[in-house]
C-alpha positions in Angstrom: -79.8 -36.2 29.4 -77.6 -37.4 26.4 -76.1 -34.8 24.1 -77.5 -36.5 20.8 -79.7 -39.5 20.1 -77.6 -42.6 20.8 -76.6 -44.7 17.8 -77.1 -41.9 15.0 -74.0 -41.5 13.0 -73.1 -39.9 9.7 -72.8 -42.2 6.8 -70.1 -40.3 4.9 -66.7 -38.9 5.5 -67.2 -35.6 7.3 -64.8 -32.7 8.0 -66.1 -30.2 10.2 -64.5 -26.9 9.3 -65.6 -24.7 12.2 -66.5 -25.7 15.7 -65.4 -24.7 19.3 -63.6 -25.9 22.2 -63.1 -24.8 25.9 -65.5 -24.3 28.8 -67.3 -20.9 29.6 -69.1 -19.7 32.6 -72.7 -18.9 32.8 -73.4 -15.2 32.0 -76.5 -13.0 32.4 -76.7 -12.4 28.6 -78.8 -9.3 27.5 -79.4 -8.3 31.1 -81.4 -11.4 32.0 -81.8 -11.7 35.9 -79.9 -15.0 36.1 -76.6 -16.2 34.3 -77.3 -19.0 31.8 -75.3 -21.4 29.7 -77.6 -21.3 26.6 -75.4 -24.0 24.6 -76.2 -26.7 27.4 -72.9 -28.4 26.5 -69.4 -27.4 25.6 -66.3 -29.6 24.9 -63.8 -28.6 27.5 -60.8 -30.4 26.0 -59.3 -32.6 23.3 -60.8 -35.7 24.9 -64.2 -34.4 25.0 -64.0 -33.4 21.4 -62.9 -36.5 20.3 -65.5 -38.3 22.1 -68.2 -36.3 20.4 -66.7 -36.6 17.0 -66.5 -40.5 17.3 -70.2 -40.3 18.6 -71.3 -38.5 15.5 -68.8 -40.1 13.0 -66.8 -37.2 12.2 -63.4 -37.9 11.0 -61.7 -34.4 11.4 -62.5 -31.0 12.8 -61.1 -27.5 13.0 -61.4 -26.3 16.5 -61.1 -22.8 17.8 -61.9 -21.0 21.3 -65.4 -21.2 22.4 -66.7 -17.6 22.9 -69.9 -15.5 23.4 -69.4 -13.9 26.8 -69.1 -9.9 26.0 -65.6 -9.9 27.3 -62.9 -9.6 24.5 -60.3 -11.3 26.9 -62.2 -14.6 27.5 -61.6 -16.4 24.1 -57.9 -15.4 24.4 -57.5 -17.5 27.4 -58.8 -20.7 25.5 -55.9 -20.6 22.9 -53.8 -23.0 25.0 -56.8 -25.6 25.1 -56.9 -25.4 21.2 -53.1 -25.9 21.0 -53.4 -29.0 23.2 -56.2 -30.2 21.2 -54.5 -30.2 17.8 -50.8 -31.0 18.9 -51.6 -34.8 18.4 -49.9 -36.0 15.3 -53.1 -38.2 14.3 -54.3 -35.0 12.7 -58.0 -35.6 13.8 -58.1 -32.0 15.1 -56.9 -28.9 13.5 -56.5 -25.7 15.6 -57.5 -22.0 15.0 -55.8 -19.3 17.0 -58.0 -16.6 18.4 -57.2 -12.9 18.0 -59.0 -9.7 18.2 -59.5 -7.0 15.4 -59.8 -4.4 18.1 -57.0 -1.8 18.6 -57.3 -2.1 22.4 -56.6 -5.8 22.3 -53.6 -5.4 20.2 -51.1 -6.7 22.8 -53.2 -9.9 23.2 -53.2 -10.4 19.6 -49.5 -9.9 19.2 -49.0 -12.4 22.0 -51.4 -14.8 20.4 -49.7 -14.8 17.0 -46.7 -16.5 18.7 -48.8 -19.5 18.5 -49.1 -19.3 14.7 -47.2 -22.2 13.1 -47.4 -24.3 16.0 -48.2 -28.1 15.3 -51.6 -28.6 14.1 -52.5 -24.8 13.9 -53.8 -24.0 10.4 -56.3 -21.2 11.2 -56.4 -17.5 12.5 -60.0 -16.9 13.8 -61.8 -13.8 15.0 -65.2 -11.9 15.3 -66.3 -8.4 15.4 -69.2 -9.2 17.7 -67.1 -8.2 20.7 -65.9 -4.9 18.8 -63.6 -4.0 15.9 -64.4 -4.2 12.2 -63.4 -6.2 9.1 -63.2 -2.9 7.0 -59.4 -2.0 6.5 -60.4 1.7 6.1 -61.7 1.9 9.6 -58.8 0.5 11.5 -57.2 2.9 13.8 -53.4 2.8 14.4 -53.5 0.4 17.2 -55.8 -2.0 15.2 -53.3 -1.8 12.3 -50.6 -3.0 14.6 -52.4 -6.2 15.7 -53.6 -6.8 12.0 -50.2 -6.3 10.7 -49.0 -9.2 13.1 -52.0 -11.3 11.9 -51.6 -10.8 8.2 -47.8 -11.5 8.6 -48.4 -14.9 10.3 -51.1 -15.8 7.7 -48.6 -15.3 5.2 -45.6 -16.9 6.7 -47.4 -20.1 7.8 -50.0 -20.0 5.1 -52.8 -20.0 7.6 -56.6 -19.5 6.7 -58.3 -16.4 8.1 -61.5 -17.2 9.6 -63.8 -14.1 9.8 -67.3 -14.3 11.4 -70.0 -12.6 9.6 -73.4 -11.3 10.3 -75.7 -8.4 9.0 -74.8 -5.1 10.8 -72.0 -4.1 12.9 -68.4 -4.4 12.4 -68.8 -8.1 11.3 -71.2 -7.0 8.6 -70.4 -9.0 5.6 -70.1 -5.8 3.5 -67.0 -4.8 5.5 -65.9 -8.5 5.1 -66.0 -8.2 1.4 -63.8 -5.1 1.6 -61.2 -7.1 3.7 -61.4 -9.9 1.0 -61.0 -7.5 -1.8 -57.7 -6.0 -0.1 -56.2 -9.2 1.0 -57.9 -12.2 -0.7 -55.6 -12.5 -3.7 -52.7 -13.5 -1.5 -54.3 -14.9 1.6 -57.0 -17.6 2.1 -60.1 -16.2 3.7 -62.9 -18.2 5.2 -66.2 -16.1 5.1 -67.9 -17.8 8.2 -71.8 -18.3 7.9 -72.0 -16.9 4.3 -72.9 -13.5 5.6 -75.1 -14.6 8.7 -78.8 -13.9 8.2 -81.2 -13.0 5.4 -79.7 -9.6 4.3 -76.2 -10.9 4.7 -76.8 -14.0 2.6 -78.5 -11.8 -0.2 -75.5 -9.5 -0.1 -72.8 -12.3 0.0 -73.8 -15.0 -2.3 -73.7 -13.0 -5.6 -70.5 -11.4 -4.5 -69.0 -14.7 -3.6 -69.3 -16.0 -7.2 -67.9 -12.6 -8.3 -64.8 -13.1 -6.0 -64.2 -16.7 -7.1 -64.3 -15.7 -10.8 -62.0 -12.8 -10.2 -59.5 -15.2 -8.6 -59.8 -14.3 -4.8 -59.2 -17.2 -2.3 -62.4 -17.1 -0.7 -64.3 -19.9 1.1 -67.5 -19.9 3.1 -69.8 -22.3 4.9 -73.5 -22.5 5.6 -73.5 -22.8 9.5 -76.1 -20.5 11.0 -77.5 -19.9 7.5 -81.1 -19.1 7.1 -83.3 -21.7 5.2 -83.0 -20.6 1.6 -79.1 -19.9 1.7 -77.7 -23.5 1.2 -80.2 -24.2 -1.5 -79.4 -21.0 -3.2 -75.8 -21.3 -2.8 -75.6 -24.9 -4.1 -78.0 -24.1 -6.9 -75.7 -21.4 -8.2 -72.6 -23.6 -7.9 -74.2 -26.0 -10.3 -75.6 -23.3 -12.6 -72.3 -21.2 -12.7 -70.1 -24.1 -12.8 -67.6 -22.4 -10.3 -67.3 -22.4 -6.5 -67.7 -26.1 -6.1 -64.2 -26.2 -4.3 -65.1 -23.3 -1.8 -68.0 -24.2 0.2 -67.0 -26.3 3.6 -69.2 -28.0 6.0 -69.3 -26.4 9.5 -71.2 -27.4 12.6 -70.5 -24.4 14.7 -70.9 -26.6 17.8 -71.9 -25.8 20.6 -73.5 -22.6 19.2 -75.5 -24.6 16.5 -76.7 -28.0 16.2 -74.7 -30.6 14.5 -77.5 -32.5 12.8 -79.3 -29.4 11.9 -76.2 -28.3 10.0 -75.5 -31.7 8.5 -78.9 -32.0 6.9 -78.9 -28.6 5.5 -76.5 -30.0 3.2 -77.3 -33.7 2.9 -81.0 -33.0 2.4 -80.3 -30.8 -0.7 -80.6 -32.2 -4.3 -77.1 -32.0 -5.9 -74.4 -34.1 -7.4 -72.7 -36.6 -5.2 -69.3 -35.0 -6.2 -70.5 -31.6 -4.9 -71.8 -33.1 -1.8 -68.4 -34.9 -1.0 -66.6 -31.7 -1.8 -68.6 -29.7 0.8 -68.4 -32.5 3.6 -64.8 -33.5 3.0 -62.7 -32.8 0.1 -62.6 -29.1 0.1 -61.4 -29.0 3.7 -58.9 -31.7 3.0 -57.5 -29.6 0.1 -57.6 -26.4 2.0 -55.7 -27.6 5.2 -53.4 -30.0 3.3 -54.3 -33.2 5.3 
């Protein structure tokens, strides 16, 4: 079985601003009786990722550790794969270093921050699905130690913070908005998945435009977005006349589907300038390539 229909390629320049790299073992998610690999495929290394990009016609991509197993140590182990993937000077792959917002993982986060500033690294990526929170007011002393190192690395190397969002839990977009309001005037923050889910989108999109208008360095994408989200987001960009430089295309492969994510944007009625910004120009400017 091929991964995608042979011969189907994008017909424009595409910069995938969020996808994953590295192999993961099967796992008995949610207590099911047998371990499974729900993504079917993963891209184990640079060669595999470049082969997929070439098949799809994708020019450049930001890659970060593949994750999903409920073990906070697992994605740290793929940081070396990320570094190897983005070290090539051709610039086709940009890397995101994995860290954890959890206090109990501060030592691993401190070690990971040694990779900040390495060739091709331009992103620091994390999620609260495995624990922790984006709300600075809820960080314990150990979490603050880890976060201090992350924030210092982002300042020193002008790295973009990639923060997964979803409705509920520590990754709830309401917590992420608090983070943006505390740090987003000095640091670039990518709010991944535009809030993630119906309530998350509804909470985030109006606030997104407030944050842009107030001068925060906030970015987002429509990967994993529920049906109405991309339409509403792009409609508001054209109505309000702001935010056209802050939305990026992301596939979130292998946890989403490239073509599903692509046509969320390409299938919308919008100006060609806005379409090009989302698929290419915004990422090109953000990452300086």
